[in-house]
C-alpha positions, 0 to 999 in steps of 0.5 A: 500500500503506497504512503499518503505522500506517494498517493498525493504526488501521484494525484498531482502527476495525474492532474498535470498529465490531464493539463499536458493533454489538453495543452498538447491538443490545443497546441495542435489545434493552433498549428492546424489553424496556422497551417490552414492560413499558410496554405491560403497564403501559399506559405511552407508548413515547416519553418525551421527558424521558427521551430529553432526559436521556440526551442531556444525560448523554452530552454531560456525560460526553463528553470529545471529540474529538467536540463536543457537537452531534455527540454529540447527533446520534449519540444522537438517531439511536441513540434514534430507531432503538431506539424504532423497533425497540421499536415494531416489536416491539410491533406485530408 
């Protein structure tokens, strides 16, 4: 039987995971809207300079305990999944 402290922190993790899920989907929705506007304007979907700036900003605002490399990997994954959702919506 887990201690009350462990149970408390597990509940906190569950709450944060729900927030992350909502935010990941909100971000993907926003990326899709941007993709629709890019298509209307004839602009490319991927903008490496923008992606690099997002990652730099995230690392600059990071106060740990995750290090910069971890933040880079997380944001690279989030950006890649948002781009995939954006591209899928534009193809469909």
